C-alpha positions as CSV (number, residue, x, y, z in Angstrom):
1,X,1.0,0.5,12.4
2,X,-1.1,3.6,13.2
3,X,-3.4,3.9,16.2
4,X,-6.9,5.0,15.4
5,X,-9.0,7.9,16.7
6,X,-12.7,7.9,17.4
7,X,-14.8,7.7,14.3
8,X,-17.6,9.9,13.4
9,X,-21.2,8.6,13.2
10,X,-21.1,9.0,9.5
11,X,-18.0,6.9,9.2
12,X,-19.5,4.1,11.3
13,X,-22.6,4.2,9.2
14,X,-20.5,3.8,6.0
15,X,-18.8,0.8,7.6
16,X,-22.1,-0.8,8.3
17,X,-23.3,-0.2,4.8
18,X,-20.1,-1.6,3.4
19,X,-20.6,-4.9,5.2
20,X,-23.0,-6.0,2.4
21,X,-21.1,-4.6,-0.5
22,X,-17.7,-6.4,-0.6
23,X,-17.7,-9.8,-2.4
24,X,-14.6,-11.9,-3.2
25,X,-15.5,-12.8,-6.7
26,X,-15.0,-11.3,-10.2
27,X,-16.9,-8.0,-10.3
28,X,-19.5,-7.1,-13.0
29,X,-16.8,-5.1,-14.8
30,X,-14.5,-8.1,-15.0
31,X,-11.9,-6.9,-12.6
32,X,-9.7,-9.7,-11.3
33,X,-9.7,-8.1,-7.8
34,X,-13.0,-6.6,-6.6
35,X,-13.2,-3.4,-4.5
36,X,-13.3,-3.7,-0.7
37,X,-15.7,-0.9,0.1
38,X,-16.0,1.5,3.1
39,X,-12.9,0.4,4.9
40,X,-11.7,2.5,7.9
41,X,-8.4,4.0,6.8
42,X,-5.7,5.6,9.0
43,X,-2.5,7.5,8.2
44,X,1.0,6.3,9.0
45,X,4.4,7.3,7.9
46,X,8.0,6.1,7.6
47,X,9.9,7.2,10.7
48,X,6.9,7.6,12.9
49,X,7.9,7.5,16.5
50,X,6.2,5.2,19.1
51,X,3.6,6.6,21.4
52,X,1.2,5.4,24.1
53,X,-1.5,4.7,21.5
54,X,1.0,3.5,18.9
55,X,3.8,1.6,20.6
56,X,5.4,0.3,17.3
57,X,7.8,2.7,15.6
58,X,7.8,2.8,11.8
59,X,11.6,2.9,11.3
60,X,11.3,-0.6,9.9
61,X,8.6,-2.4,8.0
62,X,7.5,-6.1,7.9
63,X,9.9,-6.5,4.9
64,X,12.6,-4.0,5.4
65,X,14.6,-3.7,8.7
66,X,16.1,-0.4,7.5
67,X,12.9,1.1,6.0
68,X,13.7,4.7,7.1
69,X,17.2,4.5,5.6
70,X,15.9,2.9,2.4
71,X,13.3,5.6,2.0
72,X,15.9,8.3,2.7
73,X,14.6,9.8,5.9
74,X,11.6,10.8,7.9
75,X,8.4,11.1,5.8
76,X,7.2,14.1,7.7
77,X,3.4,14.1,7.6
78,X,2.9,17.8,8.6
79,X,1.2,19.5,5.6
80,X,3.4,22.6,6.1
81,X,6.5,20.4,5.6
82,X,5.4,18.8,2.4
83,X,5.3,19.9,-1.3
84,X,4.1,17.9,-4.3
85,X,3.3,14.9,-2.1
86,X,6.8,14.6,-0.7
87,X,8.7,16.1,2.3
88,X,10.5,19.3,1.5
89,X,13.7,18.3,3.1
90,X,14.7,15.4,0.8
91,X,13.6,13.5,-2.3
92,X,12.5,10.0,-1.3
93,X,14.4,7.0,-2.6
94,X,11.2,4.9,-2.6
95,X,7.7,5.6,-3.8
96,X,6.1,8.1,-1.4
97,X,2.7,6.6,-2.3
98,X,2.7,3.5,0.0
99,X,0.2,1.6,2.2
100,X,-0.1,-1.2,4.7
101,X,-2.5,-4.1,4.8
102,X,-2.9,-6.5,7.7
103,X,-1.1,-9.5,6.2
104,X,2.6,-10.6,6.0
105,X,3.3,-13.5,3.7
106,X,6.7,-14.1,5.3
107,X,7.6,-16.1,8.4
108,X,10.9,-16.7,10.1
109,X,11.7,-19.7,7.9
110,X,10.2,-18.6,4.7
111,X,6.7,-18.0,3.6
112,X,3.7,-18.6,5.8
113,X,2.2,-22.1,5.2
114,X,-1.1,-20.7,3.8
115,X,0.6,-18.1,1.6
116,X,0.8,-20.2,-1.6
117,X,-2.9,-21.0,-1.2
118,X,-4.3,-17.5,-0.3
119,X,-2.1,-15.0,-2.1
120,X,-3.7,-14.9,-5.6
121,X,-0.4,-14.1,-7.5
122,X,1.9,-16.2,-5.4
123,X,3.1,-18.6,-8.1
124,X,3.7,-15.8,-10.7
125,X,5.5,-13.6,-8.2
126,X,7.6,-16.2,-6.4
127,X,11.3,-15.5,-6.3
128,X,12.5,-17.7,-3.5
129,X,11.9,-18.5,0.1
130,X,13.4,-15.2,1.3
131,X,11.4,-12.8,-0.9
132,X,8.0,-11.5,-0.2
133,X,5.3,-11.9,-2.9
134,X,3.3,-9.1,-1.4
135,X,5.8,-6.3,-1.1
136,X,5.6,-3.6,-3.8
137,X,2.2,-4.8,-5.1
138,X,0.0,-2.0,-6.5
139,X,-3.2,-1.1,-4.7
140,X,-6.0,1.3,-6.0
141,X,-7.5,3.5,-3.2
142,X,-10.5,5.7,-3.8
143,X,-12.4,8.4,-2.0
144,X,-15.4,9.8,-3.8
145,X,-14.5,10.5,-7.4
146,X,-10.7,10.4,-6.8
147,X,-8.5,7.3,-7.1
148,X,-4.9,7.1,-6.1
149,X,-2.4,4.2,-6.6
150,X,0.0,3.1,-3.9
151,X,2.5,0.2,-3.4
152,X,2.0,-2.2,-0.5
153,X,5.1,-1.7,1.7
154,X,4.1,-2.8,5.3
155,X,1.8,-5.1,7.3
156,X,-0.8,-3.5,9.4
157,X,-2.8,-1.9,10.9
158,X,-2.5,-3.9,14.1
159,X,-2.5,-7.4,12.5
160,X,-0.2,-9.3,10.2
161,X,-2.2,-12.5,9.7
162,X,-5.6,-11.4,8.4
163,X,-5.6,-13.1,5.0
164,X,-9.3,-13.8,5.3
165,X,-9.9,-10.0,4.9
166,X,-7.0,-9.0,2.7
167,X,-7.6,-11.8,0.1
168,X,-11.0,-13.1,1.2
169,X,-14.5,-11.8,1.8
170,X,-14.3,-11.0,5.6
171,X,-14.7,-7.5,6.9
172,X,-12.3,-5.9,9.4
173,X,-13.8,-6.6,12.8
174,X,-15.6,-3.5,14.2
175,X,-14.6,-4.6,17.7
176,X,-10.9,-4.4,16.7
177,X,-9.8,-0.7,16.6
178,X,-13.1,0.4,15.1
179,X,-12.5,-1.8,12.1
180,X,-9.4,-0.2,10.7
181,X,-8.3,-2.2,7.7
182,X,-5.9,0.0,5.7
183,X,-3.0,2.3,6.6
184,X,-1.9,5.0,4.0
185,X,1.0,7.3,3.6
186,X,0.9,11.1,3.8
187,X,1.1,11.3,0.0
188,X,-2.0,9.1,-0.4
189,X,-3.8,11.2,2.3
190,X,-3.0,14.4,0.5
191,X,-4.0,13.2,-2.9
192,X,-7.4,12.0,-1.7
193,X,-7.9,14.8,0.9
194,X,-8.3,12.3,3.8
195,X,-8.8,13.0,7.4
196,X,-6.4,11.2,9.8
197,X,-9.1,8.6,10.2
198,X,-11.4,8.2,7.2
199,X,-13.2,5.7,5.1
200,X,-12.1,4.6,1.6
201,X,-12.5,1.8,-0.9
202,X,-9.5,-0.3,-2.1
203,X,-8.5,-3.1,-4.4
204,X,-5.4,-4.8,-5.8
205,X,-4.5,-3.9,-9.3
206,X,-2.1,-5.3,-11.9
207,X,0.7,-3.0,-12.9
208,X,-0.8,-2.8,-16.4
209,X,-4.0,-1.2,-14.9
210,X,-2.1,1.6,-13.1
211,X,-2.1,4.9,-15.0
212,X,0.7,7.5,-14.9
213,X,0.4,10.0,-12.1
214,X,2.4,11.4,-9.2
215,X,2.8,7.9,-7.9
216,X,4.8,6.9,-11.0
217,X,7.7,9.2,-10.8
218,X,9.9,8.4,-7.7
219,X,11.4,5.3,-6.0
220,X,13.9,2.6,-6.5
221,X,11.1,0.2,-5.8
222,X,8.7,1.9,-8.2
223,X,7.7,-0.4,-11.0
224,X,7.3,2.6,-13.4
225,X,10.9,3.8,-12.6
226,X,12.3,0.3,-13.0
227,X,10.4,-0.1,-16.3
228,X,11.5,3.3,-17.6
229,X,15.1,2.6,-16.8
230,X,15.0,-0.7,-18.5
231,X,13.4,0.8,-21.6
232,X,16.0,3.6,-21.6
233,X,18.8,1.0,-21.5
234,X,17.3,-1.0,-24.3
235,X,16.9,2.1,-26.5
236,X,20.5,3.1,-25.8
237,X,21.7,-0.3,-26.7
238,X,19.6,-0.4,-29.9
239,X,21.0,3.0,-30.8
240,X,24.6,1.8,-30.4
241,X,23.9,-1.2,-32.5
242,X,22.4,1.0,-35.2
243,X,25.4,3.3,-35.2
244,X,27.7,0.3,-35.5
245,X,26.1,-1.0,-38.7
């Protein structure tokens, strides 16, 4: 979870304007999940060390106690240490386009009591008491005329119980860390050209809505990679069957 710096007057104005623009209903374009507009957005990264303003290290996530190890290392945010949206020292084993939202559907004994009621896709995504229905979901994030797609991999910033905002029509509270409601990875930052604290729009998307892009190429958790491997295996099996005829 990333601490937030002081916002510009323009950013605060955008937040105020957005208070009247986000509705939790089907949009005019028929999207299942409407845009949440003008959300204060901060940058965080896997392997981030704790500090006075950010006491929680990002070696683990809400859903992975060994997040840094699963990812393959420190997702160095320094622009000079990155190339093609990934750190230059290694190739990530998970999708470098990731984000955090302030809700965790898991509790110590399974899912939170409200999760089946508030998570829109809970029933279709349910795989048992010990598996999150939120981890790896796709999120569209836009700034101006650019839109990036990331997978939900952690709970934050600062809260893990704010379903009224994540799935409902509440706004992040301005009095709580200037209204931060979304954390994004260095890859998302670089694709959108974000400042360390910025303002973006976001919404959930179905995998079928996500186009190919730099977010579709890497990661054991990446739905594109999983789907491509499955397709490759099926084609190989079909080819063997054809050869045997």
